[in-house]
Chimera marker file (.cmm) of the C-alpha trace (Angstrom):
<marker_set name="trace">
<marker id="1" x="0.000" y="0.000" z="0.000" r="1" g="1" b="0" radius="0.5"/>
<marker id="2" x="1.200" y="3.502" z="-0.758" r="1" g="1" b="0" radius="0.5"/>
<marker id="3" x="0.230" y="6.382" z="1.466" r="1" g="1" b="0" radius="0.5"/>
<marker id="4" x="-0.481" y="8.434" z="-1.642" r="1" g="1" b="0" radius="0.5"/>
<marker id="5" x="-3.466" y="6.130" z="-2.274" r="1" g="1" b="0" radius="0.5"/>
<marker id="6" x="-5.106" y="7.163" z="1.001" r="1" g="1" b="0" radius="0.5"/>
<marker id="7" x="-7.226" y="10.220" z="1.684" r="1" g="1" b="0" radius="0.5"/>
<marker id="8" x="-4.857" y="12.422" z="3.711" r="1" g="1" b="0" radius="0.5"/>
<marker id="9" x="-7.702" y="13.408" z="6.050" r="1" g="1" b="0" radius="0.5"/>
<marker id="10" x="-8.623" y="9.820" z="6.903" r="1" g="1" b="0" radius="0.5"/>
<marker id="11" x="-9.631" y="9.638" z="10.590" r="1" g="1" b="0" radius="0.5"/>
<marker id="12" x="-6.958" y="8.083" z="12.813" r="1" g="1" b="0" radius="0.5"/>
<marker id="13" x="-9.124" y="5.074" z="13.702" r="1" g="1" b="0" radius="0.5"/>
<marker id="14" x="-9.732" y="4.328" z="10.020" r="1" g="1" b="0" radius="0.5"/>
<marker id="15" x="-6.041" y="4.819" z="9.263" r="1" g="1" b="0" radius="0.5"/>
<marker id="16" x="-5.131" y="2.430" z="12.068" r="1" g="1" b="0" radius="0.5"/>
<marker id="17" x="-7.525" y="-0.166" z="10.610" r="1" g="1" b="0" radius="0.5"/>
<marker id="18" x="-5.937" y="0.223" z="7.152" r="1" g="1" b="0" radius="0.5"/>
<marker id="19" x="-2.453" y="-0.111" z="8.612" r="1" g="1" b="0" radius="0.5"/>
<marker id="20" x="-3.390" y="-3.284" z="10.483" r="1" g="1" b="0" radius="0.5"/>
<marker id="21" x="-4.124" y="-4.914" z="7.119" r="1" g="1" b="0" radius="0.5"/>
<marker id="22" x="-0.457" y="-4.507" z="6.158" r="1" g="1" b="0" radius="0.5"/>
<marker id="23" x="2.066" y="-7.276" z="6.833" r="1" g="1" b="0" radius="0.5"/>
<marker id="24" x="3.840" y="-7.158" z="10.183" r="1" g="1" b="0" radius="0.5"/>
<marker id="25" x="7.068" y="-5.192" z="9.905" r="1" g="1" b="0" radius="0.5"/>
<marker id="26" x="5.836" y="-3.079" z="6.978" r="1" g="1" b="0" radius="0.5"/>
<marker id="27" x="7.824" y="0.164" z="6.778" r="1" g="1" b="0" radius="0.5"/>
<marker id="28" x="7.352" y="3.544" z="5.120" r="1" g="1" b="0" radius="0.5"/>
<marker id="29" x="10.141" y="5.649" z="3.642" r="1" g="1" b="0" radius="0.5"/>
<marker id="30" x="10.692" y="9.183" z="4.939" r="1" g="1" b="0" radius="0.5"/>
<marker id="31" x="9.850" y="10.900" z="1.632" r="1" g="1" b="0" radius="0.5"/>
<marker id="32" x="6.494" y="9.117" z="1.375" r="1" g="1" b="0" radius="0.5"/>
<marker id="33" x="5.703" y="9.911" z="4.993" r="1" g="1" b="0" radius="0.5"/>
<marker id="34" x="6.571" y="13.609" z="4.641" r="1" g="1" b="0" radius="0.5"/>
<marker id="35" x="4.401" y="13.839" z="1.516" r="1" g="1" b="0" radius="0.5"/>
<marker id="36" x="1.425" y="12.235" z="3.303" r="1" g="1" b="0" radius="0.5"/>
<marker id="37" x="1.848" y="14.401" z="6.412" r="1" g="1" b="0" radius="0.5"/>
<marker id="38" x="2.145" y="17.541" z="4.262" r="1" g="1" b="0" radius="0.5"/>
<marker id="39" x="-1.139" y="16.740" z="2.518" r="1" g="1" b="0" radius="0.5"/>
<marker id="40" x="-2.718" y="16.009" z="5.905" r="1" g="1" b="0" radius="0.5"/>
<marker id="41" x="-1.409" y="19.229" z="7.489" r="1" g="1" b="0" radius="0.5"/>
<marker id="42" x="-2.364" y="21.505" z="4.588" r="1" g="1" b="0" radius="0.5"/>
<marker id="43" x="-5.040" y="19.701" z="2.529" r="1" g="1" b="0" radius="0.5"/>
<marker id="44" x="-5.946" y="22.862" z="0.607" r="1" g="1" b="0" radius="0.5"/>
<marker id="45" x="-2.443" y="23.708" z="-0.629" r="1" g="1" b="0" radius="0.5"/>
<marker id="46" x="0.824" y="22.280" z="-1.939" r="1" g="1" b="0" radius="0.5"/>
<marker id="47" x="2.864" y="23.343" z="1.096" r="1" g="1" b="0" radius="0.5"/>
<marker id="48" x="5.361" y="20.817" z="2.398" r="1" g="1" b="0" radius="0.5"/>
<marker id="49" x="6.577" y="20.074" z="5.886" r="1" g="1" b="0" radius="0.5"/>
<marker id="50" x="10.210" y="21.117" z="6.064" r="1" g="1" b="0" radius="0.5"/>
<marker id="51" x="12.985" y="18.935" z="7.467" r="1" g="1" b="0" radius="0.5"/>
<marker id="52" x="13.271" y="20.918" z="10.698" r="1" g="1" b="0" radius="0.5"/>
<marker id="53" x="9.574" y="20.502" z="11.441" r="1" g="1" b="0" radius="0.5"/>
<marker id="54" x="9.685" y="16.793" z="10.603" r="1" g="1" b="0" radius="0.5"/>
<marker id="55" x="12.685" y="16.253" z="12.890" r="1" g="1" b="0" radius="0.5"/>
<marker id="56" x="11.009" y="18.207" z="15.696" r="1" g="1" b="0" radius="0.5"/>
<marker id="57" x="7.849" y="16.098" z="15.344" r="1" g="1" b="0" radius="0.5"/>
<marker id="58" x="9.957" y="12.934" z="15.455" r="1" g="1" b="0" radius="0.5"/>
<marker id="59" x="11.814" y="14.121" z="18.567" r="1" g="1" b="0" radius="0.5"/>
<marker id="60" x="8.578" y="15.175" z="20.292" r="1" g="1" b="0" radius="0.5"/>
<marker id="61" x="7.250" y="11.645" z="19.748" r="1" g="1" b="0" radius="0.5"/>
<marker id="62" x="10.442" y="9.833" z="20.730" r="1" g="1" b="0" radius="0.5"/>
<marker id="63" x="10.990" y="8.423" z="17.244" r="1" g="1" b="0" radius="0.5"/>
<marker id="64" x="14.619" y="7.493" z="16.609" r="1" g="1" b="0" radius="0.5"/>
<marker id="65" x="16.676" y="8.914" z="13.738" r="1" g="1" b="0" radius="0.5"/>
<marker id="66" x="15.918" y="6.697" z="10.807" r="1" g="1" b="0" radius="0.5"/>
<marker id="67" x="14.965" y="6.687" z="7.133" r="1" g="1" b="0" radius="0.5"/>
<marker id="68" x="12.134" y="4.161" z="7.421" r="1" g="1" b="0" radius="0.5"/>
<marker id="69" x="9.167" y="4.314" z="9.764" r="1" g="1" b="0" radius="0.5"/>
<marker id="70" x="6.798" y="1.778" z="11.292" r="1" g="1" b="0" radius="0.5"/>
<marker id="71" x="3.014" y="1.837" z="11.356" r="1" g="1" b="0" radius="0.5"/>
<marker id="72" x="3.108" y="3.100" z="14.959" r="1" g="1" b="0" radius="0.5"/>
<marker id="73" x="5.478" y="5.911" z="13.961" r="1" g="1" b="0" radius="0.5"/>
<marker id="74" x="2.998" y="6.955" z="11.267" r="1" g="1" b="0" radius="0.5"/>
<marker id="75" x="0.116" y="7.083" z="13.767" r="1" g="1" b="0" radius="0.5"/>
<marker id="76" x="2.187" y="9.165" z="16.206" r="1" g="1" b="0" radius="0.5"/>
<marker id="77" x="3.189" y="11.608" z="13.481" r="1" g="1" b="0" radius="0.5"/>
<marker id="78" x="-0.410" y="11.889" z="12.251" r="1" g="1" b="0" radius="0.5"/>
<marker id="79" x="-1.511" y="12.766" z="15.794" r="1" g="1" b="0" radius="0.5"/>
<marker id="80" x="0.920" y="15.674" z="16.039" r="1" g="1" b="0" radius="0.5"/>
<marker id="81" x="0.055" y="16.723" z="12.480" r="1" g="1" b="0" radius="0.5"/>
<marker id="82" x="-3.652" y="16.824" z="13.369" r="1" g="1" b="0" radius="0.5"/>
<marker id="83" x="-2.874" y="18.845" z="16.494" r="1" g="1" b="0" radius="0.5"/>
<marker id="84" x="-1.121" y="21.524" z="14.444" r="1" g="1" b="0" radius="0.5"/>
<marker id="85" x="-3.784" y="21.451" z="11.718" r="1" g="1" b="0" radius="0.5"/>
<marker id="86" x="-6.353" y="22.689" z="14.248" r="1" g="1" b="0" radius="0.5"/>
<marker id="87" x="-3.988" y="25.477" z="15.376" r="1" g="1" b="0" radius="0.5"/>
<marker id="88" x="-2.559" y="23.691" z="18.395" r="1" g="1" b="0" radius="0.5"/>
<marker id="89" x="0.784" y="24.784" z="19.809" r="1" g="1" b="0" radius="0.5"/>
<marker id="90" x="3.907" y="22.786" z="20.569" r="1" g="1" b="0" radius="0.5"/>
<marker id="91" x="3.659" y="23.464" z="24.313" r="1" g="1" b="0" radius="0.5"/>
<marker id="92" x="0.051" y="22.193" z="24.308" r="1" g="1" b="0" radius="0.5"/>
<marker id="93" x="1.123" y="19.045" z="22.480" r="1" g="1" b="0" radius="0.5"/>
<marker id="94" x="4.042" y="18.412" z="24.847" r="1" g="1" b="0" radius="0.5"/>
<marker id="95" x="1.700" y="18.862" z="27.830" r="1" g="1" b="0" radius="0.5"/>
<marker id="96" x="-0.714" y="16.307" z="26.352" r="1" g="1" b="0" radius="0.5"/>
<marker id="97" x="2.144" y="13.849" z="25.765" r="1" g="1" b="0" radius="0.5"/>
<marker id="98" x="3.433" y="14.360" z="29.323" r="1" g="1" b="0" radius="0.5"/>
<marker id="99" x="-0.038" y="13.673" z="30.741" r="1" g="1" b="0" radius="0.5"/>
<marker id="100" x="-0.330" y="10.483" z="28.665" r="1" g="1" b="0" radius="0.5"/>
<marker id="101" x="3.052" y="9.270" z="29.948" r="1" g="1" b="0" radius="0.5"/>
<marker id="102" x="2.034" y="10.017" z="33.539" r="1" g="1" b="0" radius="0.5"/>
<marker id="103" x="-1.234" y="8.113" z="33.094" r="1" g="1" b="0" radius="0.5"/>
<marker id="104" x="0.605" y="5.135" z="31.631" r="1" g="1" b="0" radius="0.5"/>
<marker id="105" x="3.162" y="5.270" z="34.448" r="1" g="1" b="0" radius="0.5"/>
<marker id="106" x="0.443" y="5.362" z="37.140" r="1" g="1" b="0" radius="0.5"/>
<marker id="107" x="-1.341" y="2.261" z="35.841" r="1" g="1" b="0" radius="0.5"/>
<link id1="1" id2="2" r="1" g="1" b="0" radius="0.2"/>
<link id1="2" id2="3" r="1" g="1" b="0" radius="0.2"/>
<link id1="3" id2="4" r="1" g="1" b="0" radius="0.2"/>
<link id1="4" id2="5" r="1" g="1" b="0" radius="0.2"/>
<link id1="5" id2="6" r="1" g="1" b="0" radius="0.2"/>
<link id1="6" id2="7" r="1" g="1" b="0" radius="0.2"/>
<link id1="7" id2="8" r="1" g="1" b="0" radius="0.2"/>
<link id1="8" id2="9" r="1" g="1" b="0" radius="0.2"/>
<link id1="9" id2="10" r="1" g="1" b="0" radius="0.2"/>
<link id1="10" id2="11" r="1" g="1" b="0" radius="0.2"/>
<link id1="11" id2="12" r="1" g="1" b="0" radius="0.2"/>
<link id1="12" id2="13" r="1" g="1" b="0" radius="0.2"/>
<link id1="13" id2="14" r="1" g="1" b="0" radius="0.2"/>
<link id1="14" id2="15" r="1" g="1" b="0" radius="0.2"/>
<link id1="15" id2="16" r="1" g="1" b="0" radius="0.2"/>
<link id1="16" id2="17" r="1" g="1" b="0" radius="0.2"/>
<link id1="17" id2="18" r="1" g="1" b="0" radius="0.2"/>
<link id1="18" id2="19" r="1" g="1" b="0" radius="0.2"/>
<link id1="19" id2="20" r="1" g="1" b="0" radius="0.2"/>
<link id1="20" id2="21" r="1" g="1" b="0" radius="0.2"/>
<link id1="21" id2="22" r="1" g="1" b="0" radius="0.2"/>
<link id1="22" id2="23" r="1" g="1" b="0" radius="0.2"/>
<link id1="23" id2="24" r="1" g="1" b="0" radius="0.2"/>
<link id1="24" id2="25" r="1" g="1" b="0" radius="0.2"/>
<link id1="25" id2="26" r="1" g="1" b="0" radius="0.2"/>
<link id1="26" id2="27" r="1" g="1" b="0" radius="0.2"/>
<link id1="27" id2="28" r="1" g="1" b="0" radius="0.2"/>
<link id1="28" id2="29" r="1" g="1" b="0" radius="0.2"/>
<link id1="29" id2="30" r="1" g="1" b="0" radius="0.2"/>
<link id1="30" id2="31" r="1" g="1" b="0" radius="0.2"/>
<link id1="31" id2="32" r="1" g="1" b="0" radius="0.2"/>
<link id1="32" id2="33" r="1" g="1" b="0" radius="0.2"/>
<link id1="33" id2="34" r="1" g="1" b="0" radius="0.2"/>
<link id1="34" id2="35" r="1" g="1" b="0" radius="0.2"/>
<link id1="35" id2="36" r="1" g="1" b="0" radius="0.2"/>
<link id1="36" id2="37" r="1" g="1" b="0" radius="0.2"/>
<link id1="37" id2="38" r="1" g="1" b="0" radius="0.2"/>
<link id1="38" id2="39" r="1" g="1" b="0" radius="0.2"/>
<link id1="39" id2="40" r="1" g="1" b="0" radius="0.2"/>
<link id1="40" id2="41" r="1" g="1" b="0" radius="0.2"/>
<link id1="41" id2="42" r="1" g="1" b="0" radius="0.2"/>
<link id1="42" id2="43" r="1" g="1" b="0" radius="0.2"/>
<link id1="43" id2="44" r="1" g="1" b="0" radius="0.2"/>
<link id1="44" id2="45" r="1" g="1" b="0" radius="0.2"/>
<link id1="45" id2="46" r="1" g="1" b="0" radius="0.2"/>
<link id1="46" id2="47" r="1" g="1" b="0" radius="0.2"/>
<link id1="47" id2="48" r="1" g="1" b="0" radius="0.2"/>
<link id1="48" id2="49" r="1" g="1" b="0" radius="0.2"/>
<link id1="49" id2="50" r="1" g="1" b="0" radius="0.2"/>
<link id1="50" id2="51" r="1" g="1" b="0" radius="0.2"/>
<link id1="51" id2="52" r="1" g="1" b="0" radius="0.2"/>
<link id1="52" id2="53" r="1" g="1" b="0" radius="0.2"/>
<link id1="53" id2="54" r="1" g="1" b="0" radius="0.2"/>
<link id1="54" id2="55" r="1" g="1" b="0" radius="0.2"/>
<link id1="55" id2="56" r="1" g="1" b="0" radius="0.2"/>
<link id1="56" id2="57" r="1" g="1" b="0" radius="0.2"/>
<link id1="57" id2="58" r="1" g="1" b="0" radius="0.2"/>
<link id1="58" id2="59" r="1" g="1" b="0" radius="0.2"/>
<link id1="59" id2="60" r="1" g="1" b="0" radius="0.2"/>
<link id1="60" id2="61" r="1" g="1" b="0" radius="0.2"/>
<link id1="61" id2="62" r="1" g="1" b="0" radius="0.2"/>
<link id1="62" id2="63" r="1" g="1" b="0" radius="0.2"/>
<link id1="63" id2="64" r="1" g="1" b="0" radius="0.2"/>
<link id1="64" id2="65" r="1" g="1" b="0" radius="0.2"/>
<link id1="65" id2="66" r="1" g="1" b="0" radius="0.2"/>
<link id1="66" id2="67" r="1" g="1" b="0" radius="0.2"/>
<link id1="67" id2="68" r="1" g="1" b="0" radius="0.2"/>
<link id1="68" id2="69" r="1" g="1" b="0" radius="0.2"/>
<link id1="69" id2="70" r="1" g="1" b="0" radius="0.2"/>
<link id1="70" id2="71" r="1" g="1" b="0" radius="0.2"/>
<link id1="71" id2="72" r="1" g="1" b="0" radius="0.2"/>
<link id1="72" id2="73" r="1" g="1" b="0" radius="0.2"/>
<link id1="73" id2="74" r="1" g="1" b="0" radius="0.2"/>
<link id1="74" id2="75" r="1" g="1" b="0" radius="0.2"/>
<link id1="75" id2="76" r="1" g="1" b="0" radius="0.2"/>
<link id1="76" id2="77" r="1" g="1" b="0" radius="0.2"/>
<link id1="77" id2="78" r="1" g="1" b="0" radius="0.2"/>
<link id1="78" id2="79" r="1" g="1" b="0" radius="0.2"/>
<link id1="79" id2="80" r="1" g="1" b="0" radius="0.2"/>
<link id1="80" id2="81" r="1" g="1" b="0" radius="0.2"/>
<link id1="81" id2="82" r="1" g="1" b="0" radius="0.2"/>
<link id1="82" id2="83" r="1" g="1" b="0" radius="0.2"/>
<link id1="83" id2="84" r="1" g="1" b="0" radius="0.2"/>
<link id1="84" id2="85" r="1" g="1" b="0" radius="0.2"/>
<link id1="85" id2="86" r="1" g="1" b="0" radius="0.2"/>
<link id1="86" id2="87" r="1" g="1" b="0" radius="0.2"/>
<link id1="87" id2="88" r="1" g="1" b="0" radius="0.2"/>
<link id1="88" id2="89" r="1" g="1" b="0" radius="0.2"/>
<link id1="89" id2="90" r="1" g="1" b="0" radius="0.2"/>
<link id1="90" id2="91" r="1" g="1" b="0" radius="0.2"/>
<link id1="91" id2="92" r="1" g="1" b="0" radius="0.2"/>
<link id1="92" id2="93" r="1" g="1" b="0" radius="0.2"/>
<link id1="93" id2="94" r="1" g="1" b="0" radius="0.2"/>
<link id1="94" id2="95" r="1" g="1" b="0" radius="0.2"/>
<link id1="95" id2="96" r="1" g="1" b="0" radius="0.2"/>
<link id1="96" id2="97" r="1" g="1" b="0" radius="0.2"/>
<link id1="97" id2="98" r="1" g="1" b="0" radius="0.2"/>
<link id1="98" id2="99" r="1" g="1" b="0" radius="0.2"/>
<link id1="99" id2="100" r="1" g="1" b="0" radius="0.2"/>
<link id1="100" id2="101" r="1" g="1" b="0" radius="0.2"/>
<link id1="101" id2="102" r="1" g="1" b="0" radius="0.2"/>
<link id1="102" id2="103" r="1" g="1" b="0" radius="0.2"/>
<link id1="103" id2="104" r="1" g="1" b="0" radius="0.2"/>
<link id1="104" id2="105" r="1" g="1" b="0" radius="0.2"/>
<link id1="105" id2="106" r="1" g="1" b="0" radius="0.2"/>
<link id1="106" id2="107" r="1" g="1" b="0" radius="0.2"/>
</marker_set>
């Protein structure tokens, strides 16, 4: 499956269901991922996510430096992309991530 075949605004639950159909260990290349995230972030234009933004999103989600990405990495990056699409800020996103980690730690 190519990400370019998917509607970039596919809801996360539907995207997760599509990704589960893929073979275990399926990976996406960085260029394909950046293209998909760019279309998701700015569906009405041809703007692209720059390298600095992509690296910051990866770091904010604890994704290691790599050229290929897992299905889980894609979901994490789509979450942050959606947050920014609705005019969220980085500090808001980091607060949300911190709260999720605390909840997971307290279980």
